Backbone as CSV, one residue per row, in Angstrom:
resi,resn,N_x,N_y,N_z,CA_x,CA_y,CA_z,C_x,C_y,C_z
1,MET,115.124,125.650,91.676,114.080,125.032,92.472,112.778,124.924,91.679
2,ILE,112.515,125.884,90.810,111.278,125.851,90.025,111.290,124.644,89.083
3,CYS,112.417,124.384,88.459,112.526,123.239,87.545,112.311,121.933,88.312
4,PHE,112.888,121.832,89.496,112.725,120.637,90.330,111.257,120.441,90.707
5,ALA,110.609,121.508,91.152,109.192,121.414,91.528,108.330,121.049,90.321
6,PHE,108.654,121.592,89.147,107.916,121.264,87.938,108.033,119.777,87.620
7,ILE,109.246,119.243,87.694,109.466,117.821,87.410,108.712,116.950,88.420
8,ILE,108.733,117.335,89.677,108.017,116.581,90.715,106.527,116.559,90.420
9,HIS,105.947,117.704,90.077,104.511,117.762,89.845,104.095,117.075,88.546
10,VAL,104.932,117.120,87.523,104.646,116.370,86.300,104.680,114.871,86.591
11,GLY,105.679,114.435,87.344,105.756,113.024,87.724,104.571,112.591,88.565
12,ALA,104.144,113.455,89.485,102.987,113.129,90.324,101.716,113.035,89.489
13,GLY,101.556,113.940,88.539,100.391,113.889,87.660,100.373,112.636,86.815
14,PHE,101.513,112.251,86.291,101.622,111.032,85.497,101.300,109.803,86.351
15,THR,101.864,109.746,87.543,101.634,108.605,88.433,100.178,108.514,88.852
16,TYR,99.583,109.655,89.211,98.188,109.648,89.651,97.265,109.189,88.528
17,ASN,97.482,109.675,87.317,96.618,109.274,86.204,96.730,107.786,85.917
18,ASN,97.926,107.229,85.991,98.089,105.788,85.794,97.431,104.993,86.911
19,TYR,97.584,105.439,88.142,96.970,104.782,89.300,95.449,104.840,89.199
20,PHE,94.931,105.986,88.821,93.489,106.169,88.703,92.919,105.258,87.616
21,THR,93.591,105.178,86.476,93.155,104.303,85.384,93.206,102.844,85.806
22,TYR,94.240,102.464,86.536,94.363,101.096,87.031,93.188,100.752,87.945
23,CYS,92.843,101.667,88.844,91.729,101.416,89.766,90.400,101.312,89.021
24,LEU,90.209,102.171,88.020,88.965,102.109,87.251,88.875,100.831,86.422
25,SER,90.007,100.341,85.943,89.988,99.134,85.118,89.654,97.879,85.920
26,LYS,89.828,97.914,87.228,89.508,96.760,88.068,88.003,96.575,88.221
27,PHE,87.243,97.665,88.120,85.798,97.613,88.302,85.107,98.392,87.180
28,PRO,85.148,97.880,85.944,84.615,98.659,84.827,83.105,98.889,84.904
29,LYS,82.368,97.980,85.528,80.921,98.160,85.620,80.534,99.186,86.675
30,ASN,81.442,99.487,87.580,81.194,100.464,88.648,82.198,101.602,88.561
31,ALA,82.418,102.126,87.366,83.466,103.135,87.163,83.203,104.399,87.975
32,GLY,81.965,104.814,88.079,81.652,106.023,88.841,81.969,105.881,90.315
33,MET,81.543,104.774,90.887,81.786,104.553,92.314,83.273,104.351,92.590
34,SER,83.944,103.545,91.758,85.372,103.318,91.998,86.173,104.592,91.750
35,GLY,85.754,105.412,90.794,86.428,106.692,90.562,86.261,107.637,91.734
36,GLY,85.054,107.685,92.279,84.801,108.540,93.440,85.559,108.085,94.672
37,LEU,85.549,106.787,94.915,86.281,106.263,96.077,87.777,106.473,95.929
38,THR,88.303,106.225,94.730,89.735,106.394,94.498,90.136,107.852,94.685
39,GLY,89.415,108.752,94.035,89.737,110.171,94.149,89.591,110.687,95.570
40,GLY,88.533,110.265,96.242,88.310,110.702,97.621,89.368,110.193,98.576
41,MET,89.726,108.934,98.438,90.743,108.371,99.327,92.117,108.991,99.076
42,VAL,92.433,109.252,97.817,93.712,109.913,97.519,93.730,111.295,98.150
43,TYR,92.620,112.019,98.061,92.539,113.357,98.650,92.727,113.303,100.164
44,VAL,92.054,112.371,100.820,92.150,112.268,102.282,93.558,111.853,102.705
45,MET,94.123,110.828,102.038,95.461,110.365,102.415,96.516,111.435,102.166
46,LEU,96.435,112.112,101.036,97.421,113.141,100.733,97.295,114.331,101.685
47,SER,96.069,114.667,102.071,95.880,115.754,103.038,96.521,115.409,104.374
48,LEU,96.293,114.195,104.848,96.889,113.782,106.125,98.409,113.712,106.044
49,LEU,98.926,113.120,104.967,100.379,113.020,104.822,101.029,114.398,104.707
50,THR,100.404,115.287,103.962,100.946,116.637,103.826,100.959,117.349,105.167
51,TYR,99.886,117.214,105.941,99.821,117.837,107.265,100.934,117.314,108.170
52,VAL,101.147,115.991,108.163,102.184,115.397,109.014,103.573,115.865,108.588
53,VAL,103.852,115.830,107.278,105.178,116.223,106.807,105.442,117.699,107.074
54,VAL,104.456,118.556,106.840,104.663,119.986,107.066,104.780,120.296,108.560
55,SER,104.110,119.523,109.410,104.262,119.762,110.846,105.643,119.319,111.339
56,ILE,106.227,118.312,110.689,107.559,117.853,111.078,108.648,118.693,110.417
57,ILE,108.486,118.970,109.113,109.466,119.751,108.353,108.749,120.981,107.791
58,PRO,108.707,122.079,108.523,108.011,123.272,108.023,108.669,123.793,106.735
59,ALA,107.848,124.172,105.773,108.356,124.639,104.476,108.689,126.125,104.552
60,LYS,109.702,126.461,105.343,110.070,127.868,105.522,111.124,128.332,104.533
61,ASP,111.819,127.394,103.900,112.808,127.761,102.880,112.921,126.626,101.867
62,GLU,113.754,126.826,100.866,113.878,125.841,99.790,114.445,124.513,100.276
63,LEU,115.348,124.554,101.229,115.951,123.322,101.728,114.912,122.437,102.407
64,ASN,114.101,123.020,103.275,113.058,122.235,103.938,112.010,121.738,102.953
65,LEU,111.693,122.564,101.957,110.740,122.140,100.939,111.278,120.949,100.154
66,SER,112.569,120.981,99.851,113.163,119.851,99.134,113.187,118.598,100.006
67,TYR,113.376,118.744,101.315,113.317,117.591,102.210,111.911,116.985,102.231
68,SER,110.898,117.846,102.256,109.529,117.317,102.258,109.215,116.621,100.937
69,TYR,109.703,117.170,99.813,109.543,116.480,98.535,110.259,115.130,98.562
70,LEU,111.425,115.085,99.162,112.181,113.833,99.248,111.413,112.783,100.052
71,VAL,110.768,113.205,101.129,109.963,112.279,101.930,108.849,111.684,101.081
72,PHE,108.167,112.530,100.315,107.076,112.033,99.473,107.590,111.136,98.349
73,ILE,108.739,111.453,97.797,109.320,110.609,96.752,109.655,109.233,97.318
74,LEU,110.291,109.200,98.480,110.655,107.918,99.082,109.418,107.102,99.455
75,LEU,108.397,107.756,99.998,107.153,107.052,100.310,106.514,106.483,99.046
76,SER,106.521,107.258,97.978,105.937,106.799,96.715,106.696,105.605,96.164
77,VAL,108.011,105.645,96.225,108.821,104.531,95.726,108.542,103.266,96.532
78,VAL,108.451,103.392,97.833,108.179,102.224,98.680,106.800,101.641,98.365
79,VAL,105.800,102.495,98.260,104.445,102.011,97.964,104.388,101.348,96.591
80,MET,105.017,101.965,95.584,105.005,101.372,94.246,105.754,100.043,94.221
81,TYR,106.836,99.934,94.967,107.590,98.681,95.033,106.747,97.575,95.669
82,VAL,106.067,97.902,96.763,105.219,96.912,97.439,104.083,96.474,96.519
83,LEU,103.435,97.418,95.845,102.357,97.065,94.925,102.868,96.227,93.757
84,PHE,104.040,96.558,93.265,104.633,95.781,92.175,104.883,94.351,92.614
85,LYS,105.424,94.175,93.812,105.694,92.831,94.332,104.395,92.064,94.572
86,MET,103.354,92.751,95.037,102.077,92.088,95.273,101.451,91.614,93.965
87,ASN,101.610,92.360,92.896,101.036,91.982,91.604,101.834,90.903,90.902
88,LYS,103.070,90.666,91.305,103.921,89.663,90.667,103.896,88.318,91.371
89,ARG,103.055,88.152,92.369,102.975,86.872,93.074,102.502,85.785,92.118
90,PRO,103.109,84.601,92.204,102.676,83.510,91.316,101.280,83.014,91.684
91,GLY,100.536,82.664,90.648,99.199,82.117,90.871,98.126,83.154,91.069
92,LYS,98.461,84.410,91.053,97.461,85.450,91.257,97.045,86.007,89.907
93,THR,95.805,85.766,89.537,95.297,86.326,88.294,94.049,87.142,88.602
94,VAL,93.903,88.232,87.911,92.752,89.103,88.107,91.959,89.143,86.823
95,THR,90.683,88.842,86.916,89.815,88.911,85.751,88.824,90.036,85.952
96,THR,88.454,90.682,84.881,87.536,91.823,84.977,86.242,91.561,84.226
97,SER,85.788,90.317,84.208,84.536,90.030,83.491,83.354,90.014,84.402
């Protein structure tokens, strides 16, 4: 279970850093404000999601903990898929000048 949790947290750290860099690159002239908003919103959303998942699946043993990790993995995959599809729409270009 420790190896699984380690892999999950390394993956989460990698994903968060890439997401954070992506958000900062969209608004380079306002990096401080966009960094604060991004970090704050991630904190608020993750706090709410964690509260909901733990209230539904209490982390009383390894099996329930793995189920809660699975919920977060599936949510992350769905969100990343939707964002990927949104960025691949034809005719959509983003400029940062």
